[in-house]
GUDRENRO-471065 format. One record per residue (C-alpha): residue number from 1; residue in one letter; x negated, y negated, z. Coordinates in steps of 0.02 Angstrom, whole numbers, padded with zeros to 5 digits, m for minus. Layout:
BEGIN
<atom><seq>NUM</seq><type>A</type><c1>X</c1><c2>Y</c2><c3>Z</c3></atom>
...
This chain:
BEGIN
<atom><seq>1</seq><type>M</type><c1>m05068</c1><c2>m05103</c2><c3>04426</c3></atom>
<atom><seq>2</seq><type>S</type><c1>m05025</c1><c2>m04972</c2><c3>04294</c3></atom>
<atom><seq>3</seq><type>V</type><c1>m04940</c1><c2>m04806</c2><c3>04325</c3></atom>
<atom><seq>4</seq><type>E</type><c1>m05098</c1><c2>m04715</c2><c3>04268</c3></atom>
<atom><seq>5</seq><type>S</type><c1>m05203</c1><c2>m04797</c2><c3>04404</c3></atom>
<atom><seq>6</seq><type>L</type><c1>m05078</c1><c2>m04763</c2><c3>04545</c3></atom>
<atom><seq>7</seq><type>P</type><c1>m05146</c1><c2>m04589</c2><c3>04590</c3></atom>
<atom><seq>8</seq><type>Y</type><c1>m05321</c1><c2>m04660</c2><c3>04601</c3></atom>
<atom><seq>9</seq><type>T</type><c1>m05259</c1><c2>m04800</c2><c3>04714</c3></atom>
<atom><seq>10</seq><type>V</type><c1>m05184</c1><c2>m04668</c2><c3>04831</c3></atom>
<atom><seq>11</seq><type>L</type><c1>m05346</c1><c2>m04569</c2><c3>04821</c3></atom>
<atom><seq>12</seq><type>L</type><c1>m05451</c1><c2>m04717</c2><c3>04876</c3></atom>
<atom><seq>13</seq><type>L</type><c1>m05334</c1><c2>m04760</c2><c3>05020</c3></atom>
<atom><seq>14</seq><type>L</type><c1>m05331</c1><c2>m04581</c2><c3>05084</c3></atom>
<atom><seq>15</seq><type>A</type><c1>m05521</c1><c2>m04569</c2><c3>05072</c3></atom>
<atom><seq>16</seq><type>Q</type><c1>m05541</c1><c2>m04727</c2><c3>05174</c3></atom>
<atom><seq>17</seq><type>F</type><c1>m05413</c1><c2>m04679</c2><c3>05305</c3></atom>
<atom><seq>18</seq><type>T</type><c1>m05477</c1><c2>m04501</c2><c3>05326</c3></atom>
<atom><seq>19</seq><type>A</type><c1>m05662</c1><c2>m04542</c2><c3>05335</c3></atom>
<atom><seq>20</seq><type>G</type><c1>m05638</c1><c2>m04695</c2><c3>05445</c3></atom>
<atom><seq>21</seq><type>T</type><c1>m05520</c1><c2>m04617</c2><c3>05572</c3></atom>
<atom><seq>22</seq><type>L</type><c1>m05628</c1><c2>m04460</c2><c3>05584</c3></atom>
<atom><seq>23</seq><type>A</type><c1>m05783</c1><c2>m04564</c2><c3>05619</c3></atom>
<atom><seq>24</seq><type>F</type><c1>m05697</c1><c2>m04653</c2><c3>05763</c3></atom>
<atom><seq>25</seq><type>V</type><c1>m05628</c1><c2>m04490</c2><c3>05834</c3></atom>
<atom><seq>26</seq><type>L</type><c1>m05808</c1><c2>m04429</c2><c3>05842</c3></atom>
<atom><seq>27</seq><type>Y</type><c1>m05863</c1><c2>m04593</c2><c3>05920</c3></atom>
<atom><seq>28</seq><type>T</type><c1>m05730</c1><c2>m04585</c2><c3>06056</c3></atom>
<atom><seq>29</seq><type>Q</type><c1>m05771</c1><c2>m04403</c2><c3>06091</c3></atom>
<atom><seq>30</seq><type>V</type><c1>m05956</c1><c2>m04439</c2><c3>06111</c3></atom>
<atom><seq>31</seq><type>R</type><c1>m05919</c1><c2>m04589</c2><c3>06224</c3></atom>
<atom><seq>32</seq><type>G</type><c1>m05836</c1><c2>m04468</c2><c3>06345</c3></atom>
<atom><seq>33</seq><type>T</type><c1>m05719</c1><c2>m04595</c2><c3>06423</c3></atom>
<atom><seq>34</seq><type>F</type><c1>m05562</c1><c2>m04549</c2><c3>06327</c3></atom>
<atom><seq>35</seq><type>E</type><c1>m05426</c1><c2>m04422</c2><c3>06367</c3></atom>
<atom><seq>36</seq><type>P</type><c1>m05445</c1><c2>m04252</c2><c3>06279</c3></atom>
<atom><seq>37</seq><type>A</type><c1>m05261</c1><c2>m04255</c2><c3>06226</c3></atom>
<atom><seq>38</seq><type>F</type><c1>m05292</c1><c2>m04422</c2><c3>06140</c3></atom>
<atom><seq>39</seq><type>L</type><c1>m05439</c1><c2>m04349</c2><c3>06041</c3></atom>
<atom><seq>40</seq><type>R</type><c1>m05334</c1><c2>m04200</c2><c3>05986</c3></atom>
<atom><seq>41</seq><type>T</type><c1>m05189</c1><c2>m04312</c2><c3>05933</c3></atom>
<atom><seq>42</seq><type>C</type><c1>m05303</c1><c2>m04420</c2><c3>05826</c3></atom>
<atom><seq>43</seq><type>M</type><c1>m05388</c1><c2>m04269</c2><c3>05752</c3></atom>
<atom><seq>44</seq><type>W</type><c1>m05227</c1><c2>m04187</c2><c3>05693</c3></atom>
<atom><seq>45</seq><type>L</type><c1>m05185</c1><c2>m04351</c2><c3>05608</c3></atom>
<atom><seq>46</seq><type>V</type><c1>m05352</c1><c2>m04337</c2><c3>05518</c3></atom>
<atom><seq>47</seq><type>V</type><c1>m05314</c1><c2>m04157</c2><c3>05468</c3></atom>
<atom><seq>48</seq><type>G</type><c1>m05150</c1><c2>m04210</c2><c3>05389</c3></atom>
<atom><seq>49</seq><type>S</type><c1>m05234</c1><c2>m04352</c2><c3>05297</c3></atom>
<atom><seq>50</seq><type>A</type><c1>m05374</c1><c2>m04237</c2><c3>05238</c3></atom>
<atom><seq>51</seq><type>I</type><c1>m05247</c1><c2>m04114</c2><c3>05167</c3></atom>
<atom><seq>52</seq><type>L</type><c1>m05161</c1><c2>m04254</c2><c3>05071</c3></atom>
<atom><seq>53</seq><type>L</type><c1>m05330</c1><c2>m04313</c2><c3>05007</c3></atom>
<atom><seq>54</seq><type>M</type><c1>m05373</c1><c2>m04137</c2><c3>04947</c3></atom>
<atom><seq>55</seq><type>L</type><c1>m05205</c1><c2>m04113</c2><c3>04860</c3></atom>
<atom><seq>56</seq><type>T</type><c1>m05222</c1><c2>m04282</c2><c3>04773</c3></atom>
<atom><seq>57</seq><type>A</type><c1>m05399</c1><c2>m04245</c2><c3>04715</c3></atom>
<atom><seq>58</seq><type>L</type><c1>m05352</c1><c2>m04072</c2><c3>04651</c3></atom>
<atom><seq>59</seq><type>A</type><c1>m05203</c1><c2>m04142</c2><c3>04554</c3></atom>
<atom><seq>60</seq><type>L</type><c1>m05312</c1><c2>m04263</c2><c3>04455</c3></atom>
<atom><seq>61</seq><type>D</type><c1>m05379</c1><c2>m04213</c2><c3>04285</c3></atom>
<atom><seq>62</seq><type>P</type><c1>m05549</c1><c2>m04278</c2><c3>04226</c3></atom>
<atom><seq>63</seq><type>S</type><c1>m05518</c1><c2>m04438</c2><c3>04131</c3></atom>
<atom><seq>64</seq><type>R</type><c1>m05625</c1><c2>m04583</c2><c3>04070</c3></atom>
<atom><seq>65</seq><type>D</type><c1>m05483</c1><c2>m04707</c2><c3>04085</c3></atom>
<atom><seq>66</seq><type>A</type><c1>m05344</c1><c2>m04754</c2><c3>04205</c3></atom>
<atom><seq>67</seq><type>G</type><c1>m05231</c1><c2>m04883</c2><c3>04126</c3></atom>
<atom><seq>68</seq><type>G</type><c1>m05377</c1><c2>m04973</c2><c3>04044</c3></atom>
<atom><seq>69</seq><type>Y</type><c1>m05493</c1><c2>m04953</c2><c3>04193</c3></atom>
<atom><seq>70</seq><type>A</type><c1>m05651</c1><c2>m04852</c2><c3>04149</c3></atom>
<atom><seq>71</seq><type>L</type><c1>m05688</c1><c2>m04704</c2><c3>04263</c3></atom>
<atom><seq>72</seq><type>D</type><c1>m05834</c1><c2>m04586</c2><c3>04285</c3></atom>
<atom><seq>73</seq><type>P</type><c1>m05754</c1><c2>m04413</c2><c3>04262</c3></atom>
<atom><seq>74</seq><type>D</type><c1>m05912</c1><c2>m04324</c2><c3>04319</c3></atom>
<atom><seq>75</seq><type>A</type><c1>m05875</c1><c2>m04380</c2><c3>04497</c3></atom>
<atom><seq>76</seq><type>L</type><c1>m05709</c1><c2>m04287</c2><c3>04507</c3></atom>
<atom><seq>77</seq><type>D</type><c1>m05774</c1><c2>m04108</c2><c3>04527</c3></atom>
<atom><seq>78</seq><type>P</type><c1>m05890</c1><c2>m04152</c2><c3>04673</c3></atom>
<atom><seq>79</seq><type>L</type><c1>m05746</c1><c2>m04249</c2><c3>04751</c3></atom>
<atom><seq>80</seq><type>K</type><c1>m05631</c1><c2>m04097</c2><c3>04741</c3></atom>
<atom><seq>81</seq><type>A</type><c1>m05763</c1><c2>m03987</c2><c3>04824</c3></atom>
<atom><seq>82</seq><type>L</type><c1>m05797</c1><c2>m04116</c2><c3>04961</c3></atom>
<atom><seq>83</seq><type>S</type><c1>m05611</c1><c2>m04139</c2><c3>04996</c3></atom>
<atom><seq>84</seq><type>M</type><c1>m05590</c1><c2>m03951</c2><c3>05022</c3></atom>
<atom><seq>85</seq><type>A</type><c1>m05741</c1><c2>m03950</c2><c3>05137</c3></atom>
<atom><seq>86</seq><type>M</type><c1>m05666</c1><c2>m04097</c2><c3>05233</c3></atom>
<atom><seq>87</seq><type>V</type><c1>m05506</c1><c2>m03999</c2><c3>05266</c3></atom>
<atom><seq>88</seq><type>L</type><c1>m05605</c1><c2>m03847</c2><c3>05326</c3></atom>
<atom><seq>89</seq><type>F</type><c1>m05719</c1><c2>m03942</c2><c3>05445</c3></atom>
<atom><seq>90</seq><type>S</type><c1>m05578</c1><c2>m04055</c2><c3>05507</c3></atom>
<atom><seq>91</seq><type>V</type><c1>m05477</c1><c2>m03902</c2><c3>05558</c3></atom>
<atom><seq>92</seq><type>V</type><c1>m05628</c1><c2>m03825</c2><c3>05643</c3></atom>
<atom><seq>93</seq><type>Y</type><c1>m05665</c1><c2>m03988</c2><c3>05733</c3></atom>
<atom><seq>94</seq><type>A</type><c1>m05485</c1><c2>m04000</c2><c3>05792</c3></atom>
<atom><seq>95</seq><type>F</type><c1>m05497</c1><c2>m03820</c2><c3>05855</c3></atom>
<atom><seq>96</seq><type>Y</type><c1>m05655</c1><c2>m03852</c2><c3>05957</c3></atom>
<atom><seq>97</seq><type>L</type><c1>m05582</c1><c2>m04012</c2><c3>06030</c3></atom>
<atom><seq>98</seq><type>R</type><c1>m05452</c1><c2>m03901</c2><c3>06113</c3></atom>
<atom><seq>99</seq><type>R</type><c1>m05587</c1><c2>m03806</c2><c3>06207</c3></atom>
<atom><seq>100</seq><type>D</type><c1>m05671</c1><c2>m03898</c2><c3>06349</c3></atom>
<atom><seq>101</seq><type>D</type><c1>m05814</c1><c2>m03770</c2><c3>06354</c3></atom>
<atom><seq>102</seq><type>E</type><c1>m05866</c1><c2>m03801</c2><c3>06173</c3></atom>
<atom><seq>103</seq><type>T</type><c1>m05924</c1><c2>m03981</c2><c3>06180</c3></atom>
<atom><seq>104</seq><type>F</type><c1>m06082</c1><c2>m03949</c2><c3>06079</c3></atom>
<atom><seq>105</seq><type>L</type><c1>m05991</c1><c2>m03858</c2><c3>05939</c3></atom>
<atom><seq>106</seq><type>A</type><c1>m05857</c1><c2>m03992</c2><c3>05937</c3></atom>
<atom><seq>107</seq><type>T</type><c1>m05988</c1><c2>m04128</c2><c3>05917</c3></atom>
<atom><seq>108</seq><type>A</type><c1>m06083</c1><c2>m04029</c2><c3>05784</c3></atom>
<atom><seq>109</seq><type>T</type><c1>m05929</c1><c2>m03994</c2><c3>05678</c3></atom>
<atom><seq>110</seq><type>G</type><c1>m05868</c1><c2>m04173</c2><c3>05703</c3></atom>
<atom><seq>111</seq><type>A</type><c1>m06034</c1><c2>m04242</c2><c3>05645</c3></atom>
<atom><seq>112</seq><type>T</type><c1>m06032</c1><c2>m04126</c2><c3>05494</c3></atom>
<atom><seq>113</seq><type>A</type><c1>m05855</c1><c2>m04178</c2><c3>05448</c3></atom>
<atom><seq>114</seq><type>T</type><c1>m05904</c1><c2>m04362</c2><c3>05468</c3></atom>
<atom><seq>115</seq><type>G</type><c1>m06052</c1><c2>m04333</c2><c3>05351</c3></atom>
<atom><seq>116</seq><type>I</type><c1>m05933</c1><c2>m04258</c2><c3>05224</c3></atom>
<atom><seq>117</seq><type>G</type><c1>m05823</c1><c2>m04411</c2><c3>05244</c3></atom>
<atom><seq>118</seq><type>V</type><c1>m05971</c1><c2>m04524</c2><c3>05204</c3></atom>
<atom><seq>119</seq><type>A</type><c1>m06009</c1><c2>m04418</c2><c3>05050</c3></atom>
<atom><seq>120</seq><type>I</type><c1>m05828</c1><c2>m04433</c2><c3>04994</c3></atom>
<atom><seq>121</seq><type>L</type><c1>m05836</c1><c2>m04623</c2><c3>05006</c3></atom>
<atom><seq>122</seq><type>I</type><c1>m05996</c1><c2>m04623</c2><c3>04902</c3></atom>
<atom><seq>123</seq><type>V</type><c1>m05923</c1><c2>m04508</c2><c3>04768</c3></atom>
<atom><seq>124</seq><type>V</type><c1>m05761</c1><c2>m04606</c2><c3>04758</c3></atom>
<atom><seq>125</seq><type>S</type><c1>m05862</c1><c2>m04766</c2><c3>04739</c3></atom>
<atom><seq>126</seq><type>T</type><c1>m05957</c1><c2>m04683</c2><c3>04595</c3></atom>
<atom><seq>127</seq><type>L</type><c1>m05792</c1><c2>m04635</c2><c3>04514</c3></atom>
<atom><seq>128</seq><type>V</type><c1>m05733</c1><c2>m04816</c2><c3>04501</c3></atom>
<atom><seq>129</seq><type>R</type><c1>m05900</c1><c2>m04906</c2><c3>04485</c3></atom>
<atom><seq>130</seq><type>I</type><c1>m05909</c1><c2>m04937</c2><c3>04296</c3></atom>
<atom><seq>131</seq><type>P</type><c1>m05810</c1><c2>m05101</c2><c3>04278</c3></atom>
<atom><seq>132</seq><type>T</type><c1>m05874</c1><c2>m05174</c2><c3>04443</c3></atom>
<atom><seq>133</seq><type>W</type><c1>m06030</c1><c2>m05282</c2><c3>04461</c3></atom>
<atom><seq>134</seq><type>S</type><c1>m06125</c1><c2>m05135</c2><c3>04537</c3></atom>
<atom><seq>135</seq><type>V</type><c1>m06091</c1><c2>m04971</c2><c3>04626</c3></atom>
<atom><seq>136</seq><type>A</type><c1>m06132</c1><c2>m05073</c2><c3>04782</c3></atom>
<atom><seq>137</seq><type>G</type><c1>m05968</c1><c2>m05167</c2><c3>04760</c3></atom>
<atom><seq>138</seq><type>P</type><c1>m05848</c1><c2>m05020</c2><c3>04778</c3></atom>
<atom><seq>139</seq><type>L</type><c1>m05965</c1><c2>m04938</c2><c3>04904</c3></atom>
<atom><seq>140</seq><type>L</type><c1>m05957</c1><c2>m05089</c2><c3>05020</c3></atom>
<atom><seq>141</seq><type>M</type><c1>m05769</c1><c2>m05099</c2><c3>04990</c3></atom>
<atom><seq>142</seq><type>M</type><c1>m05741</c1><c2>m04916</c2><c3>05035</c3></atom>
<atom><seq>143</seq><type>F</type><c1>m05849</c1><c2>m04920</c2><c3>05191</c3></atom>
<atom><seq>144</seq><type>A</type><c1>m05775</c1><c2>m05085</c2><c3>05253</c3></atom>
<atom><seq>145</seq><type>G</type><c1>m05598</c1><c2>m05021</c2><c3>05228</c3></atom>
<atom><seq>146</seq><type>A</type><c1>m05639</c1><c2>m04855</c2><c3>05311</c3></atom>
<atom><seq>147</seq><type>I</type><c1>m05711</c1><c2>m04929</c2><c3>05471</c3></atom>
<atom><seq>148</seq><type>T</type><c1>m05570</c1><c2>m05056</c2><c3>05482</c3></atom>
<atom><seq>149</seq><type>L</type><c1>m05429</c1><c2>m04930</c2><c3>05458</c3></atom>
<atom><seq>150</seq><type>G</type><c1>m05515</c1><c2>m04804</c2><c3>05571</c3></atom>
<atom><seq>151</seq><type>S</type><c1>m05550</c1><c2>m04923</c2><c3>05714</c3></atom>
<atom><seq>152</seq><type>F</type><c1>m05377</c1><c2>m05002</c2><c3>05715</c3></atom>
<atom><seq>153</seq><type>T</type><c1>m05287</c1><c2>m04834</c2><c3>05702</c3></atom>
<atom><seq>154</seq><type>V</type><c1>m05385</c1><c2>m04756</c2><c3>05844</c3></atom>
<atom><seq>155</seq><type>A</type><c1>m05366</c1><c2>m04912</c2><c3>05952</c3></atom>
<atom><seq>156</seq><type>M</type><c1>m05179</c1><c2>m04916</c2><c3>05920</c3></atom>
<atom><seq>157</seq><type>I</type><c1>m05157</c1><c2>m04733</c2><c3>05968</c3></atom>
<atom><seq>158</seq><type>W</type><c1>m05265</c1><c2>m04755</c2><c3>06124</c3></atom>
<atom><seq>159</seq><type>G</type><c1>m05152</c1><c2>m04898</c2><c3>06178</c3></atom>
<atom><seq>160</seq><type>H</type><c1>m05010</c1><c2>m04773</c2><c3>06201</c3></atom>
<atom><seq>161</seq><type>W</type><c1>m05105</c1><c2>m04681</c2><c3>06337</c3></atom>
<atom><seq>162</seq><type>Y</type><c1>m05091</c1><c2>m04833</c2><c3>06451</c3></atom>
<atom><seq>163</seq><type>L</type><c1>m04903</c1><c2>m04828</c2><c3>06432</c3></atom>
<atom><seq>164</seq><type>V</type><c1>m04893</c1><c2>m04653</c2><c3>06508</c3></atom>
<atom><seq>165</seq><type>K</type><c1>m05044</c1><c2>m04669</c2><c3>06623</c3></atom>
<atom><seq>166</seq><type>P</type><c1>m05056</c1><c2>m04852</c2><c3>06681</c3></atom>
<atom><seq>167</seq><type>T</type><c1>m05202</c1><c2>m04815</c2><c3>06800</c3></atom>
<atom><seq>168</seq><type>L</type><c1>m05325</c1><c2>m04793</c2><c3>06657</c3></atom>
<atom><seq>169</seq><type>E</type><c1>m05470</c1><c2>m04916</c2><c3>06653</c3></atom>
<atom><seq>170</seq><type>E</type><c1>m05448</c1><c2>m05057</c2><c3>06528</c3></atom>
<atom><seq>171</seq><type>G</type><c1>m05631</c1><c2>m05048</c2><c3>06473</c3></atom>
<atom><seq>172</seq><type>P</type><c1>m05607</c1><c2>m04921</c2><c3>06332</c3></atom>
<atom><seq>173</seq><type>L</type><c1>m05469</c1><c2>m05022</c2><c3>06249</c3></atom>
<atom><seq>174</seq><type>N</type><c1>m05570</c1><c2>m05182</c2><c3>06270</c3></atom>
<atom><seq>175</seq><type>E</type><c1>m05713</c1><c2>m05094</c2><c3>06182</c3></atom>
<atom><seq>176</seq><type>L</type><c1>m05607</c1><c2>m05029</c2><c3>06039</c3></atom>
<atom><seq>177</seq><type>T</type><c1>m05524</c1><c2>m05197</c2><c3>06007</c3></atom>
<atom><seq>178</seq><type>L</type><c1>m05694</c1><c2>m05282</c2><c3>06001</c3></atom>
<atom><seq>179</seq><type>I</type><c1>m05748</c1><c2>m05152</c2><c3>05872</c3></atom>
<atom><seq>180</seq><type>C</type><c1>m05589</c1><c2>m05192</c2><c3>05775</c3></atom>
<atom><seq>181</seq><type>I</type><c1>m05634</c1><c2>m05377</c2><c3>05774</c3></atom>
<atom><seq>182</seq><type>A</type><c1>m05810</c1><c2>m05339</c2><c3>05712</c3></atom>
<atom><seq>183</seq><type>A</type><c1>m05746</c1><c2>m05218</c2><c3>05579</c3></atom>
<atom><seq>184</seq><type>V</type><c1>m05618</c1><c2>m05336</c2><c3>05503</c3></atom>
<atom><seq>185</seq><type>T</type><c1>m05744</c1><c2>m05479</c2><c3>05507</c3></atom>
<atom><seq>186</seq><type>F</type><c1>m05864</c1><c2>m05370</c2><c3>05407</c3></atom>
<atom><seq>187</seq><type>Q</type><c1>m05724</c1><c2>m05330</c2><c3>05286</c3></atom>
<atom><seq>188</seq><type>L</type><c1>m05691</c1><c2>m05516</c2><c3>05261</c3></atom>
<atom><seq>189</seq><type>F</type><c1>m05874</c1><c2>m05539</c2><c3>05215</c3></atom>
<atom><seq>190</seq><type>V</type><c1>m05872</c1><c2>m05392</c2><c3>05093</c3></atom>
<atom><seq>191</seq><type>T</type><c1>m05711</c1><c2>m05452</c2><c3>05011</c3></atom>
<atom><seq>192</seq><type>A</type><c1>m05781</c1><c2>m05628</c2><c3>04989</c3></atom>
<atom><seq>193</seq><type>L</type><c1>m05943</c1><c2>m05559</c2><c3>04915</c3></atom>
<atom><seq>194</seq><type>N</type><c1>m05854</c1><c2>m05447</c2><c3>04789</c3></atom>
<atom><seq>195</seq><type>A</type><c1>m05735</c1><c2>m05589</c2><c3>04742</c3></atom>
<atom><seq>196</seq><type>I</type><c1>m05879</c1><c2>m05709</c2><c3>04708</c3></atom>
<atom><seq>197</seq><type>V</type><c1>m05993</c1><c2>m05594</c2><c3>04607</c3></atom>
<atom><seq>198</seq><type>P</type><c1>m05933</c1><c2>m05579</c2><c3>04426</c3></atom>
<atom><seq>199</seq><type>V</type><c1>m05868</c1><c2>m05408</c2><c3>04372</c3></atom>
<atom><seq>200</seq><type>G</type><c1>m05975</c1><c2>m05303</c2><c3>04256</c3></atom>
<atom><seq>201</seq><type>T</type><c1>m05842</c1><c2>m05264</c2><c3>04124</c3></atom>
<atom><seq>202</seq><type>P</type><c1>m05685</c1><c2>m05372</c2><c3>04106</c3></atom>
<atom><seq>203</seq><type>I</type><c1>m05527</c1><c2>m05267</c2><c3>04102</c3></atom>
<atom><seq>204</seq><type>E</type><c1>m05392</c1><c2>m05295</c2><c3>03971</c3></atom>
<atom><seq>205</seq><type>S</type><c1>m05227</c1><c2>m05262</c2><c3>04057</c3></atom>
<atom><seq>206</seq><type>D</type><c1>m05050</c1><c2>m05328</c2><c3>04043</c3></atom>
<atom><seq>207</seq><type>A</type><c1>m05009</c1><c2>m05278</c2><c3>04221</c3></atom>
<atom><seq>208</seq><type>L</type><c1>m04925</c1><c2>m05405</c2><c3>04334</c3></atom>
<atom><seq>209</seq><type>L</type><c1>m05081</c1><c2>m05427</c2><c3>04445</c3></atom>
<atom><seq>210</seq><type>A</type><c1>m05201</c1><c2>m05446</c2><c3>04297</c3></atom>
<atom><seq>211</seq><type>V</type><c1>m05239</c1><c2>m05628</c2><c3>04336</c3></atom>
<atom><seq>212</seq><type>D</type><c1>m05406</c1><c2>m05707</c2><c3>04385</c3></atom>
<atom><seq>213</seq><type>L</type><c1>m05429</c1><c2>m05697</c2><c3>04573</c3></atom>
<atom><seq>214</seq><type>P</type><c1>m05425</c1><c2>m05885</c2><c3>04612</c3></atom>
<atom><seq>215</seq><type>A</type><c1>m05253</c1><c2>m05898</c2><c3>04531</c3></atom>
<atom><seq>216</seq><type>N</type><c1>m05192</c1><c2>m05727</c2><c3>04585</c3></atom>
<atom><seq>217</seq><type>P</type><c1>m05061</c1><c2>m05734</c2><c3>04726</c3></atom>
<atom><seq>218</seq><type>A</type><c1>m05091</c1><c2>m05549</c2><c3>04765</c3></atom>
<atom><seq>219</seq><type>F</type><c1>m05274</c1><c2>m05589</c2><c3>04805</c3></atom>
<atom><seq>220</seq><type>W</type><c1>m05226</c1><c2>m05723</c2><c3>04931</c3></atom>
<atom><seq>221</seq><type>L</type><c1>m05096</c1><c2>m05606</c2><c3>05006</c3></atom>
<atom><seq>222</seq><type>R</type><c1>m05233</c1><c2>m05475</c2><c3>05020</c3></atom>
<atom><seq>223</seq><type>I</type><c1>m05342</c1><c2>m05600</c2><c3>05114</c3></atom>
<atom><seq>224</seq><type>G</type><c1>m05206</c1><c2>m05675</c2><c3>05222</c3></atom>
<atom><seq>225</seq><type>I</type><c1>m05099</c1><c2>m05524</c2><c3>05264</c3></atom>
<atom><seq>226</seq><type>G</type><c1>m05232</c1><c2>m05389</c2><c3>05248</c3></atom>
<atom><seq>227</seq><type>I</type><c1>m05381</c1><c2>m05470</c2><c3>05335</c3></atom>
<atom><seq>228</seq><type>V</type><c1>m05352</c1><c2>m05638</c2><c3>05422</c3></atom>
<atom><seq>229</seq><type>F</type><c1>m05187</c1><c2>m05585</c2><c3>05503</c3></atom>
<atom><seq>230</seq><type>P</type><c1>m05258</c1><c2>m05421</c2><c3>05574</c3></atom>
<atom><seq>231</seq><type>L</type><c1>m05410</c1><c2>m05518</c2><c3>05636</c3></atom>
<atom><seq>232</seq><type>A</type><c1>m05298</c1><c2>m05635</c2><c3>05734</c3></atom>
<atom><seq>233</seq><type>L</type><c1>m05196</c1><c2>m05488</c2><c3>05799</c3></atom>
<atom><seq>234</seq><type>A</type><c1>m05354</c1><c2>m05396</c2><c3>05854</c3></atom>
<atom><seq>235</seq><type>Y</type><c1>m05411</c1><c2>m05549</c2><c3>05952</c3></atom>
<atom><seq>236</seq><type>M</type><c1>m05241</c1><c2>m05562</c2><c3>06036</c3></atom>
<atom><seq>237</seq><type>A</type><c1>m05244</c1><c2>m05376</c2><c3>06074</c3></atom>
<atom><seq>238</seq><type>Y</type><c1>m05416</c1><c2>m05396</c2><c3>06153</c3></atom>
<atom><seq>239</seq><type>S</type><c1>m05355</c1><c2>m05541</c2><c3>06260</c3></atom>
<atom><seq>240</seq><type>S</type><c1>m05201</c1><c2>m05440</c2><c3>06311</c3></atom>
<atom><seq>241</seq><type>S</type><c1>m05304</c1><c2>m05288</c2><c3>06357</c3></atom>
<atom><seq>242</seq><type>K</type><c1>m05420</c1><c2>m05396</c2><c3>06463</c3></atom>
<atom><seq>243</seq><type>E</type><c1>m05266</c1><c2>m05449</c2><c3>06561</c3></atom>
<atom><seq>244</seq><type>R</type><c1>m05203</c1><c2>m05268</c2><c3>06569</c3></atom>
<atom><seq>245</seq><type>S</type><c1>m05053</c1><c2>m05309</c2><c3>06463</c3></atom>
<atom><seq>246</seq><type>M</type><c1>m05069</c1><c2>m05143</c2><c3>06373</c3></atom>
<atom><seq>247</seq><type>M</type><c1>m04895</c1><c2>m05138</c2><c3>06299</c3></atom>
<atom><seq>248</seq><type>S</type><c1>m04925</c1><c2>m05304</c2><c3>06212</c3></atom>
<atom><seq>249</seq><type>A</type><c1>m05097</c1><c2>m05249</c2><c3>06151</c3></atom>
<atom><seq>250</seq><type>T</type><c1>m05025</c1><c2>m05087</c2><c3>06080</c3></atom>
<atom><seq>251</seq><type>G</type><c1>m04884</c1><c2>m05179</c2><c3>05992</c3></atom>
<atom><seq>252</seq><type>L</type><c1>m05006</c1><c2>m05302</c2><c3>05915</c3></atom>
<atom><seq>253</seq><type>L</type><c1>m05115</c1><c2>m05160</c2><c3>05853</c3></atom>
<atom><seq>254</seq><type>Y</type><c1>m04962</c1><c2>m05075</c2><c3>05778</c3></atom>
<atom><seq>255</seq><type>I</type><c1>m04927</c1><c2>m05230</c2><c3>05674</c3></atom>
<atom><seq>256</seq><type>A</type><c1>m05111</c1><c2>m05245</c2><c3>05628</c3></atom>
<atom><seq>257</seq><type>V</type><c1>m05119</c1><c2>m05066</c2><c3>05561</c3></atom>
<atom><seq>258</seq><type>G</type><c1>m04968</c1><c2>m05098</c2><c3>05451</c3></atom>
<atom><seq>259</seq><type>A</type><c1>m05042</c1><c2>m05261</c2><c3>05386</c3></atom>
<atom><seq>260</seq><type>L</type><c1>m05208</c1><c2>m05176</c2><c3>05351</c3></atom>
<atom><seq>261</seq><type>L</type><c1>m05127</c1><c2>m05036</c2><c3>05252</c3></atom>
<atom><seq>262</seq><type>A</type><c1>m05030</c1><c2>m05163</c2><c3>05149</c3></atom>
<atom><seq>263</seq><type>G</type><c1>m05189</c1><c2>m05263</c2><c3>05120</c3></atom>
<atom><seq>264</seq><type>E</type><c1>m05290</c1><c2>m05111</c2><c3>05069</c3></atom>
<atom><seq>265</seq><type>A</type><c1>m05154</c1><c2>m05058</c2><c3>04946</c3></atom>
<atom><seq>266</seq><type>L</type><c1>m05156</c1><c2>m05233</c2><c3>04870</c3></atom>
<atom><seq>267</seq><type>G</type><c1>m05346</c1><c2>m05231</c2><c3>04863</c3></atom>
<atom><seq>268</seq><type>R</type><c1>m05354</c1><c2>m05063</c2><c3>04774</c3></atom>
<atom><seq>269</seq><type>G</type><c1>m05219</c1><c2>m05121</c2><c3>04654</c3></atom>
<atom><seq>270</seq><type>L</type><c1>m05320</c1><c2>m05277</c2><c3>04614</c3></atom>
<atom><seq>271</seq><type>L</type><c1>m05474</c1><c2>m05169</c2><c3>04584</c3></atom>
<atom><seq>272</seq><type>F</type><c1>m05388</c1><c2>m05075</c2><c3>04442</c3></atom>
<atom><seq>273</seq><type>V</type><c1>m05328</c1><c2>m05231</c2><c3>04352</c3></atom>
<atom><seq>274</seq><type>T</type><c1>m05471</c1><c2>m05353</c2><c3>04383</c3></atom>
<atom><seq>275</seq><type>G</type><c1>m05626</c1><c2>m05245</c2><c3>04418</c3></atom>
<atom><seq>276</seq><type>A</type><c1>m05658</c1><c2>m05342</c2><c3>04578</c3></atom>
<atom><seq>277</seq><type>A</type><c1>m05683</c1><c2>m05227</c2><c3>04729</c3></atom>
<atom><seq>278</seq><type>V</type><c1>m05585</c1><c2>m05335</c2><c3>04850</c3></atom>
């Protein structure tokens, strides 16, 4: 990965994390079985991530190239506007989550912010679409990464509530860990699809990772550490939560979130040197 593509790698990761975590905060709020303090904690994490996303987007200048990787500069201005809107609605959503008498407004602002998150994922996919086999490639990649990061992060944070309030029902954590398993399984399918389909425009790069995927050790690390390992951890966390071993489940989810972040970083780095949205 080149130095020029590093800011775009960070941009993609922040977009996935912000949109995915926000979507699952809204999901847990609508479910109505989760502690209000948990929702507020998750939401302030989203606000911080949204601010970083906005600052990263605003710092980028329109460019048609990032270290040899062709970009669509027309997507940058809408992305900047959407990132600012994301910060605004995330803060408003966090504010209404603090007020038990404003459930409708909390849901409405949360749904609006989630819609903005979806739009951000679409625009970011448009930004990096040119060398890939189709805009569908980065779009699937961004959505799969978002739901995986979001589900695991929210599940990991929810696990802490059992450590301070052991009488909580295990059902919500069982549900979240099952969603994690489904999300990372979907991501495995998306990664395999984008690895198999030939890229649209081969990229000429002398970067360390600029090797065909079958012979690229970073690709297999991305699969093993970033997808298969979290999948196994999610299954173990589900089994632990079924047995009310919540400390074990939370620890497993901690490790899974770290592995996912490492895998996503590798995947985005591979995108900018191979054109494969893995």
